[in-house]
PyMOL CGO cylinders between C-alpha atoms (Angstrom):
from pymol import cmd
from pymol.cgo import CYLINDER

trace = [
    CYLINDER, -3.67, 72.27, 66.77, -6.11, 74.55, 64.98, 0.3, 1, 1, 1, 1, 1, 1,
    CYLINDER, -6.11, 74.55, 64.98, -8.04, 71.52, 63.77, 0.3, 1, 1, 1, 1, 1, 1,
    CYLINDER, -8.04, 71.52, 63.77, -8.10, 70.05, 67.28, 0.3, 1, 1, 1, 1, 1, 1,
    CYLINDER, -8.10, 70.05, 67.28, -9.39, 73.32, 68.74, 0.3, 1, 1, 1, 1, 1, 1,
    CYLINDER, -9.39, 73.32, 68.74, -12.04, 73.60, 66.01, 0.3, 1, 1, 1, 1, 1, 1,
    CYLINDER, -12.04, 73.60, 66.01, -13.22, 70.02, 66.51, 0.3, 1, 1, 1, 1, 1, 1,
    CYLINDER, -13.22, 70.02, 66.51, -13.38, 70.54, 70.26, 0.3, 1, 1, 1, 1, 1, 1,
    CYLINDER, -13.38, 70.54, 70.26, -15.27, 73.83, 69.84, 0.3, 1, 1, 1, 1, 1, 1,
    CYLINDER, -15.27, 73.83, 69.84, -17.82, 72.24, 67.53, 0.3, 1, 1, 1, 1, 1, 1,
    CYLINDER, -17.82, 72.24, 67.53, -18.40, 69.27, 69.84, 0.3, 1, 1, 1, 1, 1, 1,
    CYLINDER, -18.40, 69.27, 69.84, -18.80, 71.52, 72.88, 0.3, 1, 1, 1, 1, 1, 1,
    CYLINDER, -18.80, 71.52, 72.88, -21.35, 73.65, 71.02, 0.3, 1, 1, 1, 1, 1, 1,
    CYLINDER, -21.35, 73.65, 71.02, -23.25, 70.73, 69.49, 0.3, 1, 1, 1, 1, 1, 1,
    CYLINDER, -23.25, 70.73, 69.49, -23.15, 68.42, 72.53, 0.3, 1, 1, 1, 1, 1, 1,
    CYLINDER, -23.15, 68.42, 72.53, -22.70, 70.59, 75.63, 0.3, 1, 1, 1, 1, 1, 1,
    CYLINDER, -22.70, 70.59, 75.63, -23.63, 67.98, 78.25, 0.3, 1, 1, 1, 1, 1, 1,
    CYLINDER, -23.63, 67.98, 78.25, -21.69, 65.07, 76.76, 0.3, 1, 1, 1, 1, 1, 1,
    CYLINDER, -21.69, 65.07, 76.76, -18.62, 67.21, 76.14, 0.3, 1, 1, 1, 1, 1, 1,
    CYLINDER, -18.62, 67.21, 76.14, -18.04, 67.56, 79.89, 0.3, 1, 1, 1, 1, 1, 1,
    CYLINDER, -18.04, 67.56, 79.89, -17.11, 63.88, 80.00, 0.3, 1, 1, 1, 1, 1, 1,
    CYLINDER, -17.11, 63.88, 80.00, -15.44, 63.84, 76.59, 0.3, 1, 1, 1, 1, 1, 1,
    CYLINDER, -15.44, 63.84, 76.59, -12.97, 66.65, 77.27, 0.3, 1, 1, 1, 1, 1, 1,
    CYLINDER, -12.97, 66.65, 77.27, -11.25, 66.15, 80.57, 0.3, 1, 1, 1, 1, 1, 1,
    CYLINDER, -11.25, 66.15, 80.57, -7.78, 67.57, 81.19, 0.3, 1, 1, 1, 1, 1, 1,
    CYLINDER, -7.78, 67.57, 81.19, -6.23, 64.10, 80.82, 0.3, 1, 1, 1, 1, 1, 1,
    CYLINDER, -6.23, 64.10, 80.82, -7.93, 63.46, 77.48, 0.3, 1, 1, 1, 1, 1, 1,
    CYLINDER, -7.93, 63.46, 77.48, -6.94, 66.92, 76.27, 0.3, 1, 1, 1, 1, 1, 1,
    CYLINDER, -6.94, 66.92, 76.27, -3.30, 66.13, 77.03, 0.3, 1, 1, 1, 1, 1, 1,
    CYLINDER, -3.30, 66.13, 77.03, -3.58, 62.84, 75.12, 0.3, 1, 1, 1, 1, 1, 1,
    CYLINDER, -3.58, 62.84, 75.12, -5.14, 64.61, 72.11, 0.3, 1, 1, 1, 1, 1, 1,
    CYLINDER, -5.14, 64.61, 72.11, -2.43, 67.26, 72.21, 0.3, 1, 1, 1, 1, 1, 1,
    CYLINDER, -2.43, 67.26, 72.21, 0.34, 64.64, 72.26, 0.3, 1, 1, 1, 1, 1, 1,
    CYLINDER, 0.34, 64.64, 72.26, -1.37, 62.84, 69.36, 0.3, 1, 1, 1, 1, 1, 1,
    CYLINDER, -1.37, 62.84, 69.36, -1.49, 66.07, 67.33, 0.3, 1, 1, 1, 1, 1, 1,
    CYLINDER, -1.49, 66.07, 67.33, 2.16, 66.81, 68.08, 0.3, 1, 1, 1, 1, 1, 1,
    CYLINDER, 2.16, 66.81, 68.08, 3.27, 63.30, 67.03, 0.3, 1, 1, 1, 1, 1, 1,
    CYLINDER, 3.27, 63.30, 67.03, 1.21, 63.54, 63.84, 0.3, 1, 1, 1, 1, 1, 1,
    CYLINDER, 1.21, 63.54, 63.84, 2.74, 66.93, 63.09, 0.3, 1, 1, 1, 1, 1, 1,
    CYLINDER, 2.74, 66.93, 63.09, 6.28, 65.60, 63.57, 0.3, 1, 1, 1, 1, 1, 1,
    CYLINDER, 6.28, 65.60, 63.57, 5.54, 62.62, 61.30, 0.3, 1, 1, 1, 1, 1, 1,
    CYLINDER, 5.54, 62.62, 61.30, 4.06, 64.79, 58.56, 0.3, 1, 1, 1, 1, 1, 1,
    CYLINDER, 4.06, 64.79, 58.56, 6.96, 67.24, 58.67, 0.3, 1, 1, 1, 1, 1, 1,
    CYLINDER, 6.96, 67.24, 58.67, 9.80, 64.72, 58.95, 0.3, 1, 1, 1, 1, 1, 1,
    CYLINDER, 9.80, 64.72, 58.95, 10.38, 64.68, 55.16, 0.3, 1, 1, 1, 1, 1, 1,
    CYLINDER, 10.38, 64.68, 55.16, 11.22, 68.37, 55.25, 0.3, 1, 1, 1, 1, 1, 1,
    CYLINDER, 11.22, 68.37, 55.25, 13.94, 67.83, 57.84, 0.3, 1, 1, 1, 1, 1, 1,
    CYLINDER, 13.94, 67.83, 57.84, 15.42, 64.65, 56.37, 0.3, 1, 1, 1, 1, 1, 1,
    CYLINDER, 15.42, 64.65, 56.37, 15.64, 65.99, 52.83, 0.3, 1, 1, 1, 1, 1, 1,
    CYLINDER, 15.64, 65.99, 52.83, 18.30, 68.61, 53.48, 0.3, 1, 1, 1, 1, 1, 1,
    CYLINDER, 18.30, 68.61, 53.48, 21.70, 68.79, 55.07, 0.3, 1, 1, 1, 1, 1, 1,
    CYLINDER, 21.70, 68.79, 55.07, 24.16, 71.55, 55.81, 0.3, 1, 1, 1, 1, 1, 1,
    CYLINDER, 24.16, 71.55, 55.81, 27.22, 71.33, 53.57, 0.3, 1, 1, 1, 1, 1, 1,
    CYLINDER, 27.22, 71.33, 53.57, 30.09, 73.38, 54.97, 0.3, 1, 1, 1, 1, 1, 1,
    CYLINDER, 30.09, 73.38, 54.97, 33.06, 71.74, 53.27, 0.3, 1, 1, 1, 1, 1, 1,
    CYLINDER, 33.06, 71.74, 53.27, 32.12, 72.13, 49.62, 0.3, 1, 1, 1, 1, 1, 1,
    CYLINDER, 32.12, 72.13, 49.62, 32.20, 75.90, 49.62, 0.3, 1, 1, 1, 1, 1, 1,
    CYLINDER, 32.20, 75.90, 49.62, 34.84, 76.81, 52.23, 0.3, 1, 1, 1, 1, 1, 1,
    CYLINDER, 34.84, 76.81, 52.23, 37.80, 75.95, 49.99, 0.3, 1, 1, 1, 1, 1, 1,
    CYLINDER, 37.80, 75.95, 49.99, 36.56, 77.74, 46.88, 0.3, 1, 1, 1, 1, 1, 1,
    CYLINDER, 36.56, 77.74, 46.88, 36.90, 81.46, 46.46, 0.3, 1, 1, 1, 1, 1, 1,
    CYLINDER, 36.90, 81.46, 46.46, 33.35, 82.29, 45.51, 0.3, 1, 1, 1, 1, 1, 1,
    CYLINDER, 33.35, 82.29, 45.51, 32.87, 85.90, 46.52, 0.3, 1, 1, 1, 1, 1, 1,
    CYLINDER, 32.87, 85.90, 46.52, 29.09, 85.75, 46.48, 0.3, 1, 1, 1, 1, 1, 1,
    CYLINDER, 29.09, 85.75, 46.48, 29.15, 82.98, 49.13, 0.3, 1, 1, 1, 1, 1, 1,
    CYLINDER, 29.15, 82.98, 49.13, 31.75, 84.48, 51.47, 0.3, 1, 1, 1, 1, 1, 1,
    CYLINDER, 31.75, 84.48, 51.47, 29.21, 85.89, 53.90, 0.3, 1, 1, 1, 1, 1, 1,
    CYLINDER, 29.21, 85.89, 53.90, 27.19, 82.68, 54.16, 0.3, 1, 1, 1, 1, 1, 1,
    CYLINDER, 27.19, 82.68, 54.16, 27.95, 80.50, 57.14, 0.3, 1, 1, 1, 1, 1, 1,
    CYLINDER, 27.95, 80.50, 57.14, 26.61, 77.32, 55.51, 0.3, 1, 1, 1, 1, 1, 1,
    CYLINDER, 26.61, 77.32, 55.51, 24.98, 76.03, 52.37, 0.3, 1, 1, 1, 1, 1, 1,
    CYLINDER, 24.98, 76.03, 52.37, 21.95, 73.74, 52.42, 0.3, 1, 1, 1, 1, 1, 1,
    CYLINDER, 21.95, 73.74, 52.42, 22.02, 70.75, 50.06, 0.3, 1, 1, 1, 1, 1, 1,
    CYLINDER, 22.02, 70.75, 50.06, 19.52, 68.01, 49.30, 0.3, 1, 1, 1, 1, 1, 1,
    CYLINDER, 19.52, 68.01, 49.30, 20.12, 64.53, 50.65, 0.3, 1, 1, 1, 1, 1, 1,
    CYLINDER, 20.12, 64.53, 50.65, 19.50, 61.24, 48.88, 0.3, 1, 1, 1, 1, 1, 1,
    CYLINDER, 19.50, 61.24, 48.88, 15.99, 61.24, 50.37, 0.3, 1, 1, 1, 1, 1, 1,
    CYLINDER, 15.99, 61.24, 50.37, 15.09, 64.53, 48.69, 0.3, 1, 1, 1, 1, 1, 1,
    CYLINDER, 15.09, 64.53, 48.69, 14.03, 62.98, 45.33, 0.3, 1, 1, 1, 1, 1, 1,
    CYLINDER, 14.03, 62.98, 45.33, 11.91, 60.35, 47.10, 0.3, 1, 1, 1, 1, 1, 1,
    CYLINDER, 11.91, 60.35, 47.10, 10.04, 62.77, 49.35, 0.3, 1, 1, 1, 1, 1, 1,
    CYLINDER, 10.04, 62.77, 49.35, 9.61, 65.61, 46.88, 0.3, 1, 1, 1, 1, 1, 1,
    CYLINDER, 9.61, 65.61, 46.88, 9.16, 63.77, 43.61, 0.3, 1, 1, 1, 1, 1, 1,
    CYLINDER, 9.16, 63.77, 43.61, 7.48, 60.48, 44.47, 0.3, 1, 1, 1, 1, 1, 1,
    CYLINDER, 7.48, 60.48, 44.47, 5.49, 61.51, 47.57, 0.3, 1, 1, 1, 1, 1, 1,
    CYLINDER, 5.49, 61.51, 47.57, 4.91, 65.12, 46.56, 0.3, 1, 1, 1, 1, 1, 1,
    CYLINDER, 4.91, 65.12, 46.56, 1.29, 64.66, 45.54, 0.3, 1, 1, 1, 1, 1, 1,
    CYLINDER, 1.29, 64.66, 45.54, 0.34, 62.63, 48.63, 0.3, 1, 1, 1, 1, 1, 1,
    CYLINDER, 0.34, 62.63, 48.63, 2.13, 64.96, 51.02, 0.3, 1, 1, 1, 1, 1, 1,
    CYLINDER, 2.13, 64.96, 51.02, 0.59, 68.05, 49.41, 0.3, 1, 1, 1, 1, 1, 1,
    CYLINDER, 0.59, 68.05, 49.41, -2.90, 66.59, 49.66, 0.3, 1, 1, 1, 1, 1, 1,
    CYLINDER, -2.90, 66.59, 49.66, -2.50, 65.83, 53.35, 0.3, 1, 1, 1, 1, 1, 1,
    CYLINDER, -2.50, 65.83, 53.35, -0.62, 68.97, 54.23, 0.3, 1, 1, 1, 1, 1, 1,
    CYLINDER, -0.62, 68.97, 54.23, -2.62, 71.59, 52.35, 0.3, 1, 1, 1, 1, 1, 1,
    CYLINDER, -2.62, 71.59, 52.35, -6.01, 70.31, 51.25, 0.3, 1, 1, 1, 1, 1, 1,
    CYLINDER, -6.01, 70.31, 51.25, -7.20, 68.34, 54.27, 0.3, 1, 1, 1, 1, 1, 1,
    CYLINDER, -7.20, 68.34, 54.27, -7.12, 70.98, 57.06, 0.3, 1, 1, 1, 1, 1, 1,
    CYLINDER, -7.12, 70.98, 57.06, -8.83, 73.85, 55.25, 0.3, 1, 1, 1, 1, 1, 1,
    CYLINDER, -8.83, 73.85, 55.25, -12.12, 72.09, 54.34, 0.3, 1, 1, 1, 1, 1, 1,
    CYLINDER, -12.12, 72.09, 54.34, -12.33, 70.50, 57.79, 0.3, 1, 1, 1, 1, 1, 1,
    CYLINDER, -12.33, 70.50, 57.79, -11.88, 73.88, 59.47, 0.3, 1, 1, 1, 1, 1, 1,
    CYLINDER, -11.88, 73.88, 59.47, -14.40, 75.56, 57.16, 0.3, 1, 1, 1, 1, 1, 1,
    CYLINDER, -14.40, 75.56, 57.16, -17.06, 72.86, 57.62, 0.3, 1, 1, 1, 1, 1, 1,
    CYLINDER, -17.06, 72.86, 57.62, -16.73, 72.62, 61.39, 0.3, 1, 1, 1, 1, 1, 1,
    CYLINDER, -16.73, 72.62, 61.39, -16.71, 76.40, 61.86, 0.3, 1, 1, 1, 1, 1, 1,
    CYLINDER, -16.71, 76.40, 61.86, -19.79, 76.75, 59.65, 0.3, 1, 1, 1, 1, 1, 1,
    CYLINDER, -19.79, 76.75, 59.65, -21.58, 73.98, 61.55, 0.3, 1, 1, 1, 1, 1, 1,
    CYLINDER, -21.58, 73.98, 61.55, -20.69, 75.69, 64.83, 0.3, 1, 1, 1, 1, 1, 1,
    CYLINDER, -20.69, 75.69, 64.83, -21.96, 79.01, 63.54, 0.3, 1, 1, 1, 1, 1, 1,
    CYLINDER, -21.96, 79.01, 63.54, -25.25, 77.54, 62.29, 0.3, 1, 1, 1, 1, 1, 1,
    CYLINDER, -25.25, 77.54, 62.29, -25.80, 75.62, 65.51, 0.3, 1, 1, 1, 1, 1, 1,
    CYLINDER, -25.80, 75.62, 65.51, -25.25, 78.74, 67.64, 0.3, 1, 1, 1, 1, 1, 1,
    CYLINDER, -25.25, 78.74, 67.64, -27.47, 80.86, 65.37, 0.3, 1, 1, 1, 1, 1, 1,
    CYLINDER, -27.47, 80.86, 65.37, -30.27, 78.28, 65.63, 0.3, 1, 1, 1, 1, 1, 1,
    CYLINDER, -30.27, 78.28, 65.63, -30.06, 78.31, 69.41, 0.3, 1, 1, 1, 1, 1, 1,
    CYLINDER, -30.06, 78.31, 69.41, -30.11, 82.12, 69.51, 0.3, 1, 1, 1, 1, 1, 1,
    CYLINDER, -30.11, 82.12, 69.51, -33.10, 82.32, 67.12, 0.3, 1, 1, 1, 1, 1, 1,
    CYLINDER, -33.10, 82.32, 67.12, -35.20, 79.99, 69.28, 0.3, 1, 1, 1, 1, 1, 1,
    CYLINDER, -35.20, 79.99, 69.28, -34.56, 81.98, 72.48, 0.3, 1, 1, 1, 1, 1, 1,
]
cmd.load_cgo(trace, "trace")
């Protein structure tokens, strides 16, 4: 959502007249749904890689685990998502948003400062 807001902010600053037709309330809803679906798809590996395992620890007398309601265990998908796709997922999840946000915010700043200097 931060990337969507930053992209929208940059386009409104850089193209103020065109942005009135680009960003209607209907299009904003569509973009928001797209961002939410993308977020769910990118974060699905985190949810599918773990399961709650109640039965393994209830029967054993392990005093350090008595106060825990459940124990989280890895599923069979855990090695696939976190060993084979780790590099790809990390690149998308961590390295893509930061440079995009930095570049678009800098471009917005420079565009606004140019406009203010010429006034």
